[in-house]
PQR file of N, CA, C, O and H, with PARSE charges and radii, in Angstrom:
ATOM      1  N   MET A   1     118.010 107.849  81.002 -0.4000 1.5000
ATOM      2  CA  MET A   1     117.762 106.465  80.681 -0.0000 2.0000
ATOM      3  C   MET A   1     117.198 105.777  81.928  0.5500 1.7000
ATOM      4  O   MET A   1     117.656 106.017  83.045 -0.5500 1.4000
ATOM      5  N   VAL A   2     116.207 104.928  81.716 -0.4000 1.5000
ATOM      6  CA  VAL A   2     115.578 104.201  82.806 -0.0000 2.0000
ATOM      7  C   VAL A   2     116.414 102.973  83.137  0.5500 1.7000
ATOM      8  O   VAL A   2     116.734 102.176  82.254 -0.5500 1.4000
ATOM      9  H   VAL A   2     115.835 104.733  80.808  0.4000 1.0000
ATOM     10  N   LYS A   3     116.770 102.819  84.428 -0.4000 1.5000
ATOM     11  CA  LYS A   3     117.579 101.680  84.859 -0.0000 2.0000
ATOM     12  C   LYS A   3     116.721 100.484  85.238  0.5500 1.7000
ATOM     13  O   LYS A   3     117.065  99.345  84.925 -0.5500 1.4000
ATOM     14  H   LYS A   3     116.510 103.466  85.145  0.4000 1.0000
ATOM     15  N   LYS A   4     115.599 100.742  85.915 -0.4000 1.5000
ATOM     16  CA  LYS A   4     114.717  99.669  86.364 -0.0000 2.0000
ATOM     17  C   LYS A   4     113.276 100.143  86.281  0.5500 1.7000
ATOM     18  O   LYS A   4     112.991 101.339  86.353 -0.5500 1.4000
ATOM     19  H   LYS A   4     115.320 101.668  86.169  0.4000 1.0000
ATOM     20  N   VAL A   5     112.369  99.175  86.127 -0.4000 1.5000
ATOM     21  CA  VAL A   5     110.942  99.468  86.107 -0.0000 2.0000
ATOM     22  C   VAL A   5     110.257  98.521  87.068  0.5500 1.7000
ATOM     23  O   VAL A   5     110.477  97.311  87.029 -0.5500 1.4000
ATOM     24  H   VAL A   5     112.600  98.204  86.068  0.4000 1.0000
ATOM     25  N   TYR A   6     109.425  99.080  87.931 -0.4000 1.5000
ATOM     26  CA  TYR A   6     108.653  98.280  88.874 -0.0000 2.0000
ATOM     27  C   TYR A   6     107.178  98.612  88.694  0.5500 1.7000
ATOM     28  O   TYR A   6     106.815  99.758  88.430 -0.5500 1.4000
ATOM     29  H   TYR A   6     109.246 100.064  87.963  0.4000 1.0000
ATOM     30  N   TYR A   7     106.342  97.603  88.840 -0.4000 1.5000
ATOM     31  CA  TYR A   7     104.904  97.830  88.789 -0.0000 2.0000
ATOM     32  C   TYR A   7     104.268  97.160  89.988  0.5500 1.7000
ATOM     33  O   TYR A   7     104.441  95.961  90.204 -0.5500 1.4000
ATOM     34  H   TYR A   7     106.637  96.672  89.055  0.4000 1.0000
ATOM     35  N   ASP A   8     103.531  97.937  90.768 -0.4000 1.5000
ATOM     36  CA  ASP A   8     102.802  97.427  91.916 -0.0000 2.0000
ATOM     37  C   ASP A   8     101.361  97.225  91.475  0.5500 1.7000
ATOM     38  O   ASP A   8     100.602  98.182  91.325 -0.5500 1.4000
ATOM     39  H   ASP A   8     103.391  98.911  90.592  0.4000 1.0000
ATOM     40  N   TYR A   9     100.999  95.967  91.272 -0.4000 1.5000
ATOM     41  CA  TYR A   9      99.676  95.618  90.756 -0.0000 2.0000
ATOM     42  C   TYR A   9      98.563  96.066  91.703  0.5500 1.7000
ATOM     43  O   TYR A   9      97.540  96.593  91.265 -0.5500 1.4000
ATOM     44  H   TYR A   9     101.616  95.190  91.395  0.4000 1.0000
ATOM     45  N   GLU A  10      98.770  95.854  93.005 -0.4000 1.5000
ATOM     46  CA  GLU A  10      97.724  96.186  93.972 -0.0000 2.0000
ATOM     47  C   GLU A  10      97.424  97.680  94.025  0.5500 1.7000
ATOM     48  O   GLU A  10      96.262  98.075  94.121 -0.5500 1.4000
ATOM     49  H   GLU A  10      99.600  95.426  93.361  0.4000 1.0000
ATOM     50  N   SER A  11      98.450  98.506  93.962 -0.4000 1.5000
ATOM     51  CA  SER A  11      98.214  99.951  94.016 -0.0000 2.0000
ATOM     52  C   SER A  11      98.212 100.600  92.631  0.5500 1.7000
ATOM     53  O   SER A  11      97.969 101.802  92.513 -0.5500 1.4000
ATOM     54  H   SER A  11      99.394  98.186  93.884  0.4000 1.0000
ATOM     55  N   ASP A  12      98.479  99.817  91.585 -0.4000 1.5000
ATOM     56  CA  ASP A  12      98.468 100.292  90.195 -0.0000 2.0000
ATOM     57  C   ASP A  12      99.428 101.472  89.989  0.5500 1.7000
ATOM     58  O   ASP A  12      99.085 102.484  89.377 -0.5500 1.4000
ATOM     59  H   ASP A  12      98.676  98.841  91.681  0.4000 1.0000
ATOM     60  N   ILE A  13     100.652 101.298  90.528 -0.4000 1.5000
ATOM     61  CA  ILE A  13     101.682 102.338  90.390 -0.0000 2.0000
ATOM     62  C   ILE A  13     102.865 101.776  89.607  0.5500 1.7000
ATOM     63  O   ILE A  13     103.399 100.716  89.932 -0.5500 1.4000
ATOM     64  H   ILE A  13     100.931 100.477  91.025  0.4000 1.0000
ATOM     65  N   LEU A  14     103.255 102.502  88.578 -0.4000 1.5000
ATOM     66  CA  LEU A  14     104.441 102.171  87.786 -0.0000 2.0000
ATOM     67  C   LEU A  14     105.568 103.067  88.279  0.5500 1.7000
ATOM     68  O   LEU A  14     105.411 104.286  88.354 -0.5500 1.4000
ATOM     69  H   LEU A  14     102.821 103.363  88.313  0.4000 1.0000
ATOM     70  N   TYR A  15     106.704 102.463  88.616 -0.4000 1.5000
ATOM     71  CA  TYR A  15     107.836 103.242  89.124 -0.0000 2.0000
ATOM     72  C   TYR A  15     109.040 103.036  88.222  0.5500 1.7000
ATOM     73  O   TYR A  15     109.453 101.905  87.964 -0.5500 1.4000
ATOM     74  H   TYR A  15     106.831 101.473  88.556  0.4000 1.0000
ATOM     75  N   LEU A  16     109.594 104.134  87.750 -0.4000 1.5000
ATOM     76  CA  LEU A  16     110.765 104.111  86.886 -0.0000 2.0000
ATOM     77  C   LEU A  16     111.970 104.616  87.674  0.5500 1.7000
ATOM     78  O   LEU A  16     111.962 105.744  88.167 -0.5500 1.4000
ATOM     79  H   LEU A  16     109.258 105.053  87.960  0.4000 1.0000
ATOM     80  N   VAL A  17     112.998 103.790  87.792 -0.4000 1.5000
ATOM     81  CA  VAL A  17     114.224 104.190  88.475 -0.0000 2.0000
ATOM     82  C   VAL A  17     115.156 104.788  87.421  0.5500 1.7000
ATOM     83  O   VAL A  17     115.543 104.118  86.463 -0.5500 1.4000
ATOM     84  H   VAL A  17     113.004 102.874  87.391  0.4000 1.0000
ATOM     85  N   ILE A  18     115.501 106.036  87.612 -0.4000 1.5000
ATOM     86  CA  ILE A  18     116.395 106.731  86.685 -0.0000 2.0000
ATOM     87  C   ILE A  18     117.828 106.668  87.196  0.5500 1.7000
ATOM     88  O   ILE A  18     118.769 106.457  86.430 -0.5500 1.4000
ATOM     89  H   ILE A  18     115.186 106.580  88.390  0.4000 1.0000
ATOM     90  N   LYS A  19     117.975 106.854  88.501 -0.4000 1.5000
ATOM     91  CA  LYS A  19     119.294 106.891  89.122 -0.0000 2.0000
ATOM     92  C   LYS A  19     119.168 106.361  90.547  0.5500 1.7000
ATOM     93  O   LYS A  19     118.207 106.673  91.252 -0.5500 1.4000
ATOM     94  H   LYS A  19     117.211 107.026  89.123  0.4000 1.0000
ATOM     95  N   GLU A  20     120.132 105.569  90.958 -0.4000 1.5000
ATOM     96  CA  GLU A  20     120.129 105.057  92.327 -0.0000 2.0000
ATOM     97  C   GLU A  20     120.545 106.171  93.286  0.5500 1.7000
ATOM     98  O   GLU A  20     121.445 106.953  92.981 -0.5500 1.4000
ATOM     99  H   GLU A  20     120.912 105.315  90.386  0.4000 1.0000
ATOM    100  N   GLY A  21     119.899 106.240  94.422 -0.4000 1.5000
ATOM    101  CA  GLY A  21     120.272 107.227  95.420 -0.0000 2.0000
ATOM    102  C   GLY A  21     119.093 107.635  96.264  0.5500 1.7000
ATOM    103  O   GLY A  21     117.949 107.293  95.965 -0.5500 1.4000
ATOM    104  H   GLY A  21     119.167 105.604  94.670  0.4000 1.0000
ATOM    105  N   PRO A  22     119.379 108.374  97.326 -0.5600 1.5000
ATOM    106  CA  PRO A  22     118.306 108.801  98.223  0.2800 2.0000
ATOM    107  C   PRO A  22     117.449 109.906  97.597  0.5500 1.7000
ATOM    108  O   PRO A  22     117.943 110.767  96.870 -0.5500 1.4000
ATOM    109  N   VAL A  23     116.172 109.851  97.899 -0.4000 1.5000
ATOM    110  CA  VAL A  23     115.233 110.860  97.407 -0.0000 2.0000
ATOM    111  C   VAL A  23     115.178 111.996  98.422  0.5500 1.7000
ATOM    112  O   VAL A  23     114.936 111.774  99.608 -0.5500 1.4000
ATOM    113  H   VAL A  23     115.770 109.151  98.490  0.4000 1.0000
ATOM    114  N   GLU A  24     115.406 113.209  97.940 -0.4000 1.5000
ATOM    115  CA  GLU A  24     115.392 114.392  98.808 -0.0000 2.0000
ATOM    116  C   GLU A  24     114.078 115.159  98.710  0.5500 1.7000
ATOM    117  O   GLU A  24     113.677 115.831  99.660 -0.5500 1.4000
ATOM    118  H   GLU A  24     115.603 113.389  96.976  0.4000 1.0000
ATOM    119  N   ASP A  25     113.411 115.061  97.567 -0.4000 1.5000
ATOM    120  CA  ASP A  25     112.178 115.821  97.366 -0.0000 2.0000
ATOM    121  C   ASP A  25     111.340 115.128  96.298  0.5500 1.7000
ATOM    122  O   ASP A  25     111.871 114.415  95.446 -0.5500 1.4000
ATOM    123  H   ASP A  25     113.737 114.516  96.795  0.4000 1.0000
ATOM    124  N   THR A  26     110.064 115.336  96.347 -0.4000 1.5000
ATOM    125  CA  THR A  26     109.146 114.810  95.337 -0.0000 2.0000
ATOM    126  C   THR A  26     108.259 115.948  94.867  0.5500 1.7000
ATOM    127  O   THR A  26     107.700 116.689  95.675 -0.5500 1.4000
ATOM    128  H   THR A  26     109.632 115.916  97.039  0.4000 1.0000
ATOM    129  N   ILE A  27     108.133 116.083  93.543 -0.4000 1.5000
ATOM    130  CA  ILE A  27     107.249 117.113  92.995 -0.0000 2.0000
ATOM    131  C   ILE A  27     106.179 116.452  92.145  0.5500 1.7000
ATOM    132  O   ILE A  27     106.420 115.426  91.510 -0.5500 1.4000
ATOM    133  H   ILE A  27     108.587 115.481  92.886  0.4000 1.0000
ATOM    134  N   GLU A  28     105.001 117.047  92.140 -0.4000 1.5000
ATOM    135  CA  GLU A  28     103.907 116.544  91.309 -0.0000 2.0000
ATOM    136  C   GLU A  28     104.036 117.222  89.952  0.5500 1.7000
ATOM    137  O   GLU A  28     103.792 118.421  89.817 -0.5500 1.4000
ATOM    138  H   GLU A  28     104.806 117.881  92.656  0.4000 1.0000
ATOM    139  N   ALA A  29     104.427 116.433  88.942 -0.4000 1.5000
ATOM    140  CA  ALA A  29     104.638 116.984  87.603 -0.0000 2.0000
ATOM    141  C   ALA A  29     103.324 117.167  86.861  0.5500 1.7000
ATOM    142  O   ALA A  29     103.177 118.070  86.038 -0.5500 1.4000
ATOM    143  H   ALA A  29     104.626 115.459  89.052  0.4000 1.0000
ATOM    144  N   ASP A  30     102.374 116.297  87.167 -0.4000 1.5000
ATOM    145  CA  ASP A  30     101.053 116.330  86.538 -0.0000 2.0000
ATOM    146  C   ASP A  30     100.146 115.477  87.416  0.5500 1.7000
ATOM    147  O   ASP A  30     100.613 114.845  88.364 -0.5500 1.4000
ATOM    148  H   ASP A  30     102.493 115.563  87.836  0.4000 1.0000
ATOM    149  N   GLU A  31      98.889 115.459  87.114 -0.4000 1.5000
ATOM    150  CA  GLU A  31      97.984 114.610  87.877 -0.0000 2.0000
ATOM    151  C   GLU A  31      98.445 113.153  87.773  0.5500 1.7000
ATOM    152  O   GLU A  31      98.591 112.627  86.670 -0.5500 1.4000
ATOM    153  H   GLU A  31      98.510 115.972  86.344  0.4000 1.0000
ATOM    154  N   ASP A  32      98.671 112.512  88.898 -0.4000 1.5000
ATOM    155  CA  ASP A  32      99.087 111.111  88.992 -0.0000 2.0000
ATOM    156  C   ASP A  32     100.534 110.855  88.550  0.5500 1.7000
ATOM    157  O   ASP A  32     100.925 109.698  88.392 -0.5500 1.4000
ATOM    158  H   ASP A  32      98.552 112.940  89.794  0.4000 1.0000
ATOM    159  N   ILE A  33     101.328 111.900  88.349 -0.4000 1.5000
ATOM    160  CA  ILE A  33     102.736 111.723  87.972 -0.0000 2.0000
ATOM    161  C   ILE A  33     103.615 112.507  88.950  0.5500 1.7000
ATOM    162  O   ILE A  33     103.494 113.724  89.093 -0.5500 1.4000
ATOM    163  H   ILE A  33     101.010 112.840  88.477  0.4000 1.0000
ATOM    164  N   PHE A  34     104.503 111.764  89.617 -0.4000 1.5000
ATOM    165  CA  PHE A  34     105.366 112.352  90.627 -0.0000 2.0000
ATOM    166  C   PHE A  34     106.826 112.102  90.269  0.5500 1.7000
ATOM    167  O   PHE A  34     107.202 110.989  89.902 -0.5500 1.4000
ATOM    168  H   PHE A  34     104.602 110.776  89.501  0.4000 1.0000
ATOM    169  N   VAL A  35     107.634 113.134  90.378 -0.4000 1.5000
ATOM    170  CA  VAL A  35     109.054 113.050  90.061 -0.0000 2.0000
ATOM    171  C   VAL A  35     109.844 113.165  91.365  0.5500 1.7000
ATOM    172  O   VAL A  35     109.685 114.121  92.124 -0.5500 1.4000
ATOM    173  H   VAL A  35     107.328 114.038  90.676  0.4000 1.0000
ATOM    174  N   GLU A  36     110.690 112.176  91.604 -0.4000 1.5000
ATOM    175  CA  GLU A  36     111.515 112.169  92.803 -0.0000 2.0000
ATOM    176  C   GLU A  36     112.893 112.725  92.459  0.5500 1.7000
ATOM    177  O   GLU A  36     113.508 112.330  91.468 -0.5500 1.4000
ATOM    178  H   GLU A  36     110.818 111.399  90.987  0.4000 1.0000
ATOM    179  N   LEU A  37     113.365 113.649  93.295 -0.4000 1.5000
ATOM    180  CA  LEU A  37     114.627 114.340  93.038 -0.0000 2.0000
ATOM    181  C   LEU A  37     115.675 113.982  94.082  0.5500 1.7000
ATOM    182  O   LEU A  37     115.355 113.745  95.247 -0.5500 1.4000
ATOM    183  H   LEU A  37     112.865 113.970  94.100  0.4000 1.0000
ATOM    184  N   GLY A  38     116.929 113.947  93.649 -0.4000 1.5000
ATOM    185  CA  GLY A  38     118.056 113.727  94.545 -0.0000 2.0000
ATOM    186  C   GLY A  38     118.507 115.032  95.159  0.5500 1.7000
ATOM    187  O   GLY A  38     117.890 116.075  94.942 -0.5500 1.4000
ATOM    188  H   GLY A  38     117.189 114.140  92.703  0.4000 1.0000
ATOM    189  N   LYS A  39     119.591 114.978  95.931 -0.4000 1.5000
ATOM    190  CA  LYS A  39     120.044 116.161  96.668 -0.0000 2.0000
ATOM    191  C   LYS A  39     120.507 117.300  95.770  0.5500 1.7000
ATOM    192  O   LYS A  39     120.471 118.459  96.183 -0.5500 1.4000
ATOM    193  H   LYS A  39     120.093 114.131  96.107  0.4000 1.0000
ATOM    194  N   ASN A  40     120.940 116.995  94.553 -0.4000 1.5000
ATOM    195  CA  ASN A  40     121.374 118.048  93.626 -0.0000 2.0000
ATOM    196  C   ASN A  40     120.296 118.419  92.612  0.5500 1.7000
ATOM    197  O   ASN A  40     120.572 119.096  91.621 -0.5500 1.4000
ATOM    198  H   ASN A  40     120.970 116.054  94.217  0.4000 1.0000
ATOM    199  N   GLY A  41     119.062 117.971  92.868 -0.4000 1.5000
ATOM    200  CA  GLY A  41     117.959 118.282  91.972 -0.0000 2.0000
ATOM    201  C   GLY A  41     117.846 117.349  90.782  0.5500 1.7000
ATOM    202  O   GLY A  41     117.000 117.554  89.912 -0.5500 1.4000
ATOM    203  H   GLY A  41     118.838 117.422  93.673  0.4000 1.0000
ATOM    204  N   GLU A  42     118.699 116.312  90.733 -0.4000 1.5000
ATOM    205  CA  GLU A  42     118.630 115.376  89.620 -0.0000 2.0000
ATOM    206  C   GLU A  42     117.439 114.425  89.803  0.5500 1.7000
ATOM    207  O   GLU A  42     117.026 114.140  90.927 -0.5500 1.4000
ATOM    208  H   GLU A  42     119.387 116.146  91.440  0.4000 1.0000
ATOM    209  N   ILE A  43     116.907 113.951  88.704 -0.4000 1.5000
ATOM    210  CA  ILE A  43     115.764 113.042  88.764 -0.0000 2.0000
ATOM    211  C   ILE A  43     116.249 111.654  89.171  0.5500 1.7000
ATOM    212  O   ILE A  43     117.116 111.063  88.527 -0.5500 1.4000
ATOM    213  H   ILE A  43     117.242 114.183  87.791  0.4000 1.0000
ATOM    214  N   ILE A  44     115.666 111.150  90.258 -0.4000 1.5000
ATOM    215  CA  ILE A  44     115.997 109.823  90.775 -0.0000 2.0000
ATOM    216  C   ILE A  44     114.991 108.792  90.262  0.5500 1.7000
ATOM    217  O   ILE A  44     115.360 107.683  89.876 -0.5500 1.4000
ATOM    218  H   ILE A  44     114.961 111.630  90.782  0.4000 1.0000
ATOM    219  N   GLY A  45     113.711 109.181  90.267 -0.4000 1.5000
ATOM    220  CA  GLY A  45     112.679 108.254  89.830 -0.0000 2.0000
ATOM    221  C   GLY A  45     111.401 108.971  89.460  0.5500 1.7000
ATOM    222  O   GLY A  45     111.216 110.154  89.749 -0.5500 1.4000
ATOM    223  H   GLY A  45     113.412 110.082  90.581  0.4000 1.0000
ATOM    224  N   ILE A  46     110.519 108.218  88.808 -0.4000 1.5000
ATOM    225  CA  ILE A  46     109.221 108.745  88.400 -0.0000 2.0000
ATOM    226  C   ILE A  46     108.162 107.731  88.804  0.5500 1.7000
ATOM    227  O   ILE A  46     108.272 106.546  88.491 -0.5500 1.4000
ATOM    228  H   ILE A  46     110.670 107.258  88.574  0.4000 1.0000
ATOM    229  N   GLU A  47     107.130 108.209  89.505 -0.4000 1.5000
ATOM    230  CA  GLU A  47     106.001 107.370  89.877 -0.0000 2.0000
ATOM    231  C   GLU A  47     104.802 107.769  89.028  0.5500 1.7000
ATOM    232  O   GLU A  47     104.476 108.950  88.910 -0.5500 1.4000
ATOM    233  H   GLU A  47     107.040 109.172  89.759  0.4000 1.0000
ATOM    234  N   ILE A  48     104.156 106.780  88.444 -0.4000 1.5000
ATOM    235  CA  ILE A  48     102.943 107.031  87.670 -0.0000 2.0000
ATOM    236  C   ILE A  48     101.817 106.268  88.338  0.5500 1.7000
ATOM    237  O   ILE A  48     101.775 105.039  88.292 -0.5500 1.4000
ATOM    238  H   ILE A  48     104.420 105.820  88.540  0.4000 1.0000
ATOM    239  N   TRP A  49     100.898 107.006  88.963 -0.4000 1.5000
ATOM    240  CA  TRP A  49      99.756 106.415  89.638 -0.0000 2.0000
ATOM    241  C   TRP A  49      98.666 106.138  88.612  0.5500 1.7000
ATOM    242  O   TRP A  49      98.632 106.757  87.548 -0.5500 1.4000
ATOM    243  H   TRP A  49     100.933 108.005  89.000  0.4000 1.0000
ATOM    244  N   LYS A  50      97.781 105.210  88.934 -0.4000 1.5000
ATOM    245  CA  LYS A  50      96.714 104.775  88.019 -0.0000 2.0000
ATOM    246  C   LYS A  50      97.345 104.405  86.674  0.5500 1.7000
ATOM    247  O   LYS A  50      96.874 104.827  85.618 -0.5500 1.4000
ATOM    248  H   LYS A  50      97.809 104.707  89.798  0.4000 1.0000
ATOM    249  N   ALA A  51      98.403 103.621  86.730 -0.4000 1.5000
ATOM    250  CA  ALA A  51      99.186 103.284  85.535 -0.0000 2.0000
ATOM    251  C   ALA A  51      98.365 102.572  84.476  0.5500 1.7000
ATOM    252  O   ALA A  51      98.574 102.794  83.283 -0.5500 1.4000
ATOM    253  H   ALA A  51      98.786 103.278  87.588  0.4000 1.0000
ATOM    254  N   SER A  52      97.437 101.723  84.886 -0.4000 1.5000
ATOM    255  CA  SER A  52      96.642 101.009  83.880 -0.0000 2.0000
ATOM    256  C   SER A  52      95.823 101.986  83.051  0.5500 1.7000
ATOM    257  O   SER A  52      95.638 101.770  81.853 -0.5500 1.4000
ATOM    258  H   SER A  52      97.268 101.542  85.855  0.4000 1.0000
ATOM    259  N   LYS A  53      95.330 103.056  83.663 -0.4000 1.5000
ATOM    260  CA  LYS A  53      94.552 104.062  82.937 -0.0000 2.0000
ATOM    261  C   LYS A  53      95.463 105.040  82.196  0.5500 1.7000
ATOM    262  O   LYS A  53      95.189 105.402  81.052 -0.5500 1.4000
ATOM    263  H   LYS A  53      95.480 103.232  84.636  0.4000 1.0000
ATOM    264  N   ASN A  54      96.540 105.464  82.846 -0.4000 1.5000
ATOM    265  CA  ASN A  54      97.389 106.514  82.285 -0.0000 2.0000
ATOM    266  C   ASN A  54      98.435 106.015  81.288  0.5500 1.7000
ATOM    267  O   ASN A  54      98.924 106.791  80.467 -0.5500 1.4000
ATOM    268  H   ASN A  54      96.763 105.169  83.775  0.4000 1.0000
ATOM    269  N   ILE A  55      98.782 104.735  81.353 -0.4000 1.5000
ATOM    270  CA  ILE A  55      99.816 104.205  80.459 -0.0000 2.0000
ATOM    271  C   ILE A  55      99.266 103.103  79.558  0.5500 1.7000
ATOM    272  O   ILE A  55      99.355 103.191  78.334 -0.5500 1.4000
ATOM    273  H   ILE A  55      98.385 104.105  82.020  0.4000 1.0000
ATOM    274  N   LEU A  56      98.704 102.078  80.167 -0.4000 1.5000
ATOM    275  CA  LEU A  56      98.288 100.908  79.398 -0.0000 2.0000
ATOM    276  C   LEU A  56      97.154 101.191  78.410  0.5500 1.7000
ATOM    277  O   LEU A  56      97.209 100.744  77.265 -0.5500 1.4000
ATOM    278  H   LEU A  56      98.632 102.008  81.162  0.4000 1.0000
ATOM    279  N   GLU A  57      96.134 101.924  78.842 -0.4000 1.5000
ATOM    280  CA  GLU A  57      95.023 102.219  77.937 -0.0000 2.0000
ATOM    281  C   GLU A  57      95.459 103.022  76.712  0.5500 1.7000
ATOM    282  O   GLU A  57      95.105 102.648  75.594 -0.5500 1.4000
ATOM    283  H   GLU A  57      96.090 102.286  79.773  0.4000 1.0000
ATOM    284  N   PRO A  58      96.214 104.111  76.879 -0.5600 1.5000
ATOM    285  CA  PRO A  58      96.652 104.860  75.694  0.2800 2.0000
ATOM    286  C   PRO A  58      97.538 104.030  74.756  0.5500 1.7000
ATOM    287  O   PRO A  58      97.413 104.135  73.536 -0.5500 1.4000
ATOM    288  N   ILE A  59      98.421 103.213  75.313 -0.4000 1.5000
ATOM    289  CA  ILE A  59      99.266 102.366  74.475 -0.0000 2.0000
ATOM    290  C   ILE A  59      98.423 101.349  73.715  0.5500 1.7000
ATOM    291  O   ILE A  59      98.634 101.127  72.522 -0.5500 1.4000
ATOM    292  H   ILE A  59      98.522 103.128  76.304  0.4000 1.0000
ATOM    293  N   SER A  60      97.466 100.731  74.411 -0.4000 1.5000
ATOM    294  CA  SER A  60      96.591  99.745  73.779 -0.0000 2.0000
ATOM    295  C   SER A  60      95.789 100.367  72.639  0.5500 1.7000
ATOM    296  O   SER A  60      95.638  99.761  71.578 -0.5500 1.4000
ATOM    297  H   SER A  60      97.295 100.911  75.379  0.4000 1.0000
ATOM    298  N   LYS A  61      95.278 101.573  72.860 -0.4000 1.5000
ATOM    299  CA  LYS A  61      94.502 102.259  71.817 -0.0000 2.0000
ATOM    300  C   LYS A  61      95.377 102.562  70.600  0.5500 1.7000
ATOM    301  O   LYS A  61      94.936 102.391  69.464 -0.5500 1.4000
ATOM    302  H   LYS A  61      95.401 102.064  73.722  0.4000 1.0000
ATOM    303  N   THR A  62      96.610 103.009  70.832 -0.4000 1.5000
ATOM    304  CA  THR A  62      97.532 103.310  69.738 -0.0000 2.0000
ATOM    305  C   THR A  62      97.858 102.051  68.933  0.5500 1.7000
ATOM    306  O   THR A  62      97.883 102.082  67.702 -0.5500 1.4000
ATOM    307  H   THR A  62      96.968 103.147  71.756  0.4000 1.0000
ATOM    308  N   ILE A  63      98.106 100.948  69.637 -0.4000 1.5000
ATOM    309  CA  ILE A  63      98.394  99.679  68.953 -0.0000 2.0000
ATOM    310  C   ILE A  63      97.183  99.230  68.136  0.5500 1.7000
ATOM    311  O   ILE A  63      97.334  98.781  66.999 -0.5500 1.4000
ATOM    312  H   ILE A  63      98.085 100.923  70.637  0.4000 1.0000
ATOM    313  N   ALA A  64      95.989  99.349  68.706 -0.4000 1.5000
ATOM    314  CA  ALA A  64      94.769  98.952  67.988 -0.0000 2.0000
ATOM    315  C   ALA A  64      94.585  99.773  66.714  0.5500 1.7000
ATOM    316  O   ALA A  64      94.199  99.231  65.679 -0.5500 1.4000
ATOM    317  H   ALA A  64      95.866  99.714  69.629  0.4000 1.0000
ATOM    318  N   ILE A  65      94.855 101.061  66.783 -0.4000 1.5000
ATOM    319  CA  ILE A  65      94.747 101.929  65.600 -0.0000 2.0000
ATOM    320  C   ILE A  65      95.750 101.499  64.533  0.5500 1.7000
ATOM    321  O   ILE A  65      95.401 101.414  63.355 -0.5500 1.4000
ATOM    322  H   ILE A  65      95.169 101.501  67.624  0.4000 1.0000
ATOM    323  N   LYS A  66      96.990 101.228  64.934 -0.4000 1.5000
ATOM    324  CA  LYS A  66      98.024 100.801  63.980 -0.0000 2.0000
ATOM    325  C   LYS A  66      97.647  99.480  63.313  0.5500 1.7000
ATOM    326  O   LYS A  66      97.832  99.322  62.107 -0.5500 1.4000
ATOM    327  H   LYS A  66      97.273 101.297  65.891  0.4000 1.0000
ATOM    328  N   ILE A  67      97.126  98.540  64.083 -0.4000 1.5000
ATOM    329  CA  ILE A  67      96.718  97.244  63.526 -0.0000 2.0000
ATOM    330  C   ILE A  67      95.572  97.440  62.543  0.5500 1.7000
ATOM    331  O   ILE A  67      95.559  96.841  61.467 -0.5500 1.4000
ATOM    332  H   ILE A  67      96.976  98.668  65.063  0.4000 1.0000
ATOM    333  N   LYS A  68      94.608  98.282  62.916 -0.4000 1.5000
ATOM    334  CA  LYS A  68      93.476  98.559  62.026 -0.0000 2.0000
ATOM    335  C   LYS A  68      93.954  99.166  60.709  0.5500 1.7000
ATOM    336  O   LYS A  68      93.463  98.810  59.638 -0.5500 1.4000
ATOM    337  H   LYS A  68      94.618  98.768  63.790  0.4000 1.0000
ATOM    338  N   GLU A  69      94.918 100.087  60.800 -0.4000 1.5000
ATOM    339  CA  GLU A  69      95.481 100.710  59.590 -0.0000 2.0000
ATOM    340  C   GLU A  69      96.164  99.683  58.710  0.5500 1.7000
ATOM    341  O   GLU A  69      96.007  99.708  57.489 -0.5500 1.4000
ATOM    342  H   GLU A  69      95.316 100.376  61.670  0.4000 1.0000
ATOM    343  N   LEU A  70      96.924  98.777  59.318 -0.4000 1.5000
ATOM    344  CA  LEU A  70      97.604  97.724  58.553 -0.0000 2.0000
ATOM    345  C   LEU A  70      96.618  96.804  57.857  0.5500 1.7000
ATOM    346  O   LEU A  70      96.825  96.428  56.704 -0.5500 1.4000
ATOM    347  H   LEU A  70      97.051  98.758  60.309  0.4000 1.0000
ATOM    348  N   ILE A  71      95.562  96.445  58.541 -0.4000 1.5000
ATOM    349  CA  ILE A  71      94.562  95.529  57.981 -0.0000 2.0000
ATOM    350  C   ILE A  71      93.805  96.180  56.831  0.5500 1.7000
ATOM    351  O   ILE A  71      93.549  95.535  55.814 -0.5500 1.4000
ATOM    352  H   ILE A  71      95.394  96.751  59.478  0.4000 1.0000
ATOM    353  N   THR A  72      93.448  97.440  56.982 -0.4000 1.5000
ATOM    354  CA  THR A  72      92.658  98.116  55.946 -0.0000 2.0000
ATOM    355  C   THR A  72      93.485  98.505  54.727  0.5500 1.7000
ATOM    356  O   THR A  72      92.915  98.735  53.660 -0.5500 1.4000
ATOM    357  H   THR A  72      93.656  97.963  57.808  0.4000 1.0000
ATOM    358  N   THR A  73      94.804  98.585  54.845 -0.4000 1.5000
ATOM    359  CA  THR A  73      95.641  98.953  53.695 -0.0000 2.0000
ATOM    360  C   THR A  73      96.064  97.739  52.885  0.5500 1.7000
ATOM    361  O   THR A  73      96.645  97.896  51.811 -0.5500 1.4000
ATOM    362  H   THR A  73      95.267  98.398  55.711  0.4000 1.0000
ATOM    363  N   LYS A  74      95.788  96.530  53.368 -0.4000 1.5000
ATOM    364  CA  LYS A  74      96.177  95.327  52.620 -0.0000 2.0000
ATOM    365  C   LYS A  74      95.100  94.851  51.702  0.5500 1.7000
ATOM    366  O   LYS A  74      95.279  93.851  51.007 -0.5500 1.4000
ATOM    367  H   LYS A  74      95.316  96.402  54.240  0.4000 1.0000
TER
END
């Protein structure tokens, strides 16, 4: 479960806090997605770089498709 969400507008990075604590390691899960791990390997946080492209655009497209479907079925 995500505890906090931060967005840095200037660097376009979305940060999800999963668990409070020190970060011991960071792994690149995918292009522009980094997972921060605690000392026992638990996920502490997730950084999503280029968030406007990687998160906002896909969500916006999905919403637009759903709205179009609703309008055309009425």
